[in-house]
N, C-alpha and C positions, 0 to 999 in steps of 0.2 A: 753247401756245394751240391750235396745229393738232392736236396729239395729243388734247387735251381735246375739241375739236369732233368729231374722228373717232370717239373712244370714245363720246361722247354720241350720235352718229348711229347707231352700231351698237346702242347700248342702246335707242334709240327704235325701230329696225328690229325688234329682238327683241321689243319690247313690242307693236308693231303686228302682228307675225306670230309669236305665241307658239309654243312648241315643240309644243303640242297640235295645232296646225293641220298640223304635219308628221307627225302620227301615222300617216297612211295609208301612209307609207313605212317605218314602224317598228313595225308591229303584231307582237306576239310570237306570236299564235295567232289562229285563227278558230273561233268556236263557232256551230254551226248548229242551228236548230230549224225543223221544218216537215214536209213530206210527201215524196212520191216524187220531186218535182222536185229535191230536195236530198239524198235518201237515197243514201249511198255503200256500203251493205251491211248496215244494221241489220236490215231485214226478212229479208234473205237469210240472215244468220247466225242469226236467231231461229227460222227454219224449217228448220234443218239444211241450208242451202244448196239449198233447193228453190224458193224464191219471192223474186224472179222467176226463172223457169227459165233456165238456161244450157245451150246456147250462144245461144239466141235473144236473151237479154239479157247484157250484158257484166259479168261478175264481180260480180254482186249489185247492179248499177245498173239503174234503170228506163230504160235507153237502150242504144244499141249501143257506148257508150264512156263516158269520164269525163263528169261533170255539171258544171254551171256553177261550183259553189263550188270545185271542184278547179282549174278554169282561173283563177278569181279569185285563189286562193292563189298559183298560179304567177306571175301578173302582179304580185302583191305581194311576190314574192321569198321566199315561204314554202313549206315542205314540208307538204302537207296531212296533218293528223293525224286519222284516222278516229275516234279516241277522243274527239275534240272535236265530233263530229257526232252530234246526238241525233235527227235527222229520221228519220221512219218512213213508209214507203209506206202510203197509206191514211189518214193522220192528218187529222182535221178540226181546226178552230181550238179546239174544245172538248175533251171527254174521250172522244169516240168515234173509232173507226177503221173505215172502211167496207170494208177488205180483210180484216182478221183482227180480230175483236172484242177479243181479248186484247192486241192491240198498242196502244201509247199514242197519244193525241191530243196536240195541242200543249200542253195544260195539264199533262198528266203529264210531258211532256218537260221543261218549265220547272220543275215541282216537283221532279223527280229531280235536275236540275242544281243548283237552289238549296239543296236539302237536303245535297248533298255539297260544295257550295262556298258557305259562308256569306259569303265575301268574294270577289267576282269580280275578275279581273285587269283593272285599268283601262286597260291597254295592249293589250288584245285587241280584235278586231272581232267583234261579235255580229250574227247574221243571223236574221231571222224572216220566213219565207215560208210562209203557209198560207192556206187558204180554198177552193181548187178543190174539194176533196172535200166541203165543206159543201154545194156546189151539185150535184156529181155524185151526191149521195145522193138526188137526185130519182128516179133509176132504181130506188131501193129503196123508194120510196113517200113521200118527204118533200122539202120545199124549205125550206132554212134561211133565216131572216130575216137579211138582210145586216147589220142593226143589231147583232144578237147576235154575228155573226162578227167584226165590227169591235170590239165590246166585248171579245171574247175576246182578240183581238190586243193591244188596249190593256192588258189585264190582264197579258199575257205580257211586254210591254215594261216596264211599271212594276215588275213583279217583278224583272226583270233590273237595272233602275236601282236598286232598293232595296238590292241587295247590292253595288253599286259599278260596274256596267257603265256605260261612258261613251259609246262609239260603237256605235250600233245601226242597222243597215240594215233597213228594213221595206219589203218588196216588195209591190206591188199585184198585181192579177190581169190576165193577158191576156184578151182577149175570148173567153170560153169558148164563145160562140155560133159562133165561127169554127173551133172544133176539130172534127175529123172525128167525134168521139163525139156531137156534137150532131145528126148527120144521121139519128138514129133515126126522127124524124118531122118534119114540116114546122113544127110549133109550137115545138120545142125551141130552135132557133137564136135566135129572138126572145126567148124566156124567159131563156135563159142570158146573152144580151147585156144584157138589162135588169137581171138580178141582178149581173152584172159591173160595170155602170155605177154601180149603187147602192152596191155594195161599195167601189169605188174612190173614189167621192165622199165616203162616210163616213170611209174610211181617211185620205184627204187632210186632211179637217177635223180628225180626231183627232190626226194627226201635228203639224199646225199648233198645235193646242191644247197638246199636250204640250211642244213646243218653247218655247212662251210661258210655261208654268207651271213647268217643271223648271229646275233649276240651270243657269246658262249654260255650265257645263263639260260638260253632257250634250248629245250630238248625236244626235237621232233623224233618220236620213238616209233620205229617201224615194227608192226606186228604182222608176221608172216603166217596168216591163217591158211594160205594156200598150201604150205608145207604140212600143216596139221591135217587138213582134209585129205591130202594125198596119202598120208600115213594111215589115216583111219580107213580110207577106201581100200588100200592095199592089204591091211591086216586089221580088220575090225575087231577081232577077238582080243587083240592086245589092249584094246580100249574098253573092253567089257561089252561090246556090241556083237551082234550076229549077222546083221544085214545092213550094208551100206549102198544098196542098189535100189531096192523098192521103197515104197512110201506107204503110209498108213491110211490116209484119207485123200479124197479128191473133191474139193469144194470149188465149184466153178465160179463162185463170186469172188474168190481170192485168186484163183488161177484160171482166167477166162479162156481155157483151151482144153479141148477134149483130147486127152492124150491116149495113144494106143496102149501104153502100159497101164494096167489097172491096179488100183490100190489093193492091198492084201490085209487080211486080218493079222494084227501084229501086237506084240508086246512093245509099246513105244520105248521102254527103257533099254531095248536091245537094238533099236533102229536109229540110223543116222538122220533119215528124212521123215518128217511128219506129213508133209504134202509134197507135191513135185518140186517146190523151190525152197521150202523152209525146213530147217533142222528141228529135230525133237528137242525137248528140254534136256534130255540126257546128253545130246551133242552140244547144246549150249553150255552145259556145265563144263564140258571138256574145253570149249573155247575160252570160257572165263578163267579156268585154271591155267590154260596156256598163256593167256594175256597176263595173268599175275606172275607167272614165271619169267616173262619178259621184263617185268619191273624189278623182280627180286635181285638179280645180279648187280643192278646199279643202285639198289637201295640199301642192301645190307652186306658189307664185306664179311667174308668168312672169318671166324675167330682166329684161325691160324694166321691169316693174312694180317689181321689187326695186330696180333702180338708181334708178328714179324716186322711190320711197319713201325710199331712202337719201339721195338728193340733197335731197329735201324735208326729211328729218330733220336732215341736216347744216345746211341753211339755217335750220331751226327752232332748232337748237342755237346757231348764230351769233346769231340774233335774241335768244334767251334770254340768252346771255352778255352781249350788248350791253345788254339791259335790266337785267341784274344789276349790271353795272358802273355804269350810269347811275344806278340807284337808290342804290347804295353812295355814289357821288359826291354825290348830292343829300343823302343822309343825313349824310355827313361835313360838308358845308357848313352844314347845319342845326345839327348838334352844335357846330360852331365858333361859330355865332352865339349859341347858348344858353350855351355854356361857353367863353368867350374865354380 
């Protein structure tokens, strides 16, 4: 009897906490789609290792060291595979690339992946982060409608779902009005902040809609990097930084704009921005850790909760068995009366 109750308790525990919820601890790979915030060498390799220039930038990264997806992979216990990264510096959410026109936007990245992988690995983590370049294109004479950018991201996500992707992190935008690149003139910060807010509001509504409409096995996981950046900019010392306003270098081949704010001599480990638009690797580490924390609550239930659910499940099992025997007894008595 005790063995039956214990076995039933563990069965109920596994039912209430299915293996898929533990997937964050067991991802087999990470697939990345997006722009320079996530590019680990695609633009660099496509330009014969000239863009972004080294040594100002680290080994093909748009930063002074590894970027957030590499830190996230490390936290998940994975060896980051560059061949699983499709992100390109300059990519918009559509088909355009503001750095090199021949480079892909988000839609080409997704199309390239789905063409080569008609069946996605359901045990992998998929990441979609794009949109900043849609708004940075303002400097080239246009401002993208946030509704279109969000629709592009939605199309990318649903394309991944269609081939079997199950866990997809979708990242919103930090307040682009707070980036050093916005200091070109006094009107840009307000404009970029307005565009960011509209983008994030629409993206949040879209993620909620997708999670309601898609199969329950599909997890569209929102990652609020906007909140993280806002906290860092408000209190950089809480994150081990000293400067969340200035930037360290100004390379015009990466940021083709002569900004009034000049770069400063810096210890990059204490700065949020490496150049006018790209975070330092210290900031990328914070982003990666924050992304990992988004996965942790759905991946590993707290020990107290596990024990509580186990106790509840065992209690439920006892009650179920008691009801079972009670029903059987009543049924036997009834049968005895009908068939003496």
